[in-house]
C-alpha positions as CSV (number, residue, x, y, z in Angstrom):
1,M,-3.9,5.6,11.0
2,S,0.0,5.0,10.6
3,L,1.1,2.1,8.8
4,T,3.5,-0.2,10.7
5,D,5.6,-3.2,9.3
6,T,3.9,-5.5,11.6
7,A,0.6,-4.6,10.3
8,I,1.6,-5.0,6.6
9,R,3.3,-8.5,7.4
10,D,0.1,-9.8,9.3
11,A,-2.4,-8.5,6.8
12,K,-4.7,-11.4,5.8
13,T,-5.8,-12.1,2.3
14,L,-9.6,-11.8,1.5
15,G,-11.7,-12.6,-1.5
16,K,-11.0,-9.3,-3.2
17,P,-8.1,-6.7,-3.1
18,Y,-7.9,-4.2,-0.3
19,I,-5.7,-1.4,1.0
20,L,-4.3,-0.5,4.4
21,S,-4.1,3.1,4.1
22,D,-2.3,5.8,6.1
23,T,-3.9,9.3,5.8
24,L,-1.1,10.7,3.4
25,G,-1.9,8.5,0.4
26,L,0.9,5.9,0.9
27,Y,-0.6,2.3,1.1
28,P,0.0,-1.4,0.2
29,L,-2.6,-3.1,-2.0
30,I,-3.3,-6.6,-0.4
31,K,-4.1,-9.0,-3.2
32,P,-6.2,-12.3,-2.9
33,N,-3.0,-14.1,-4.0
34,A,-1.0,-12.8,-1.1
35,S,1.1,-10.2,-3.1
36,K,1.5,-6.8,-1.2
37,L,2.1,-3.8,-3.6
38,W,2.9,-0.4,-2.6
39,Y,1.1,2.6,-4.3
40,F,1.2,6.3,-3.5
41,K,-2.2,8.3,-4.4
42,Y,-2.0,12.0,-5.2
43,R,-4.1,14.7,-7.0
44,V,-2.7,17.2,-9.5
45,G,-5.2,19.8,-10.9
46,G,-7.9,17.9,-9.2
47,K,-7.2,14.6,-11.1
48,E,-6.5,11.5,-8.8
49,N,-3.2,9.6,-9.8
50,K,-1.5,6.7,-8.6
51,L,2.4,5.9,-8.4
52,A,3.4,2.5,-8.0
53,F,6.6,1.7,-5.9
54,G,6.9,-2.2,-6.1
55,A,6.2,-5.2,-3.9
56,Y,6.4,-5.6,-0.2
57,P,8.7,-6.9,1.1
58,T,11.2,-6.1,-1.6
59,V,10.3,-2.4,-1.2
60,T,10.2,-2.0,2.7
61,L,8.1,0.7,4.6
62,A,11.4,2.4,5.5
63,R,12.2,2.7,1.8
64,T,8.7,4.2,0.8
65,T,8.7,7.0,3.6
């Protein structure tokens, strides 16, 4: 699935945090308080790591790709 600005903007809050993922490791974490935070998941030496980019819409989809 490819992320779109519309999908991120229209994402509804739930009772717990969830992610809208693409298949390349970039995703916004949608939190119950309606904040949307950008992360990138990657592996080095078999260990999974996560890099934070900032909050949406301050950090736009265009800036993260």
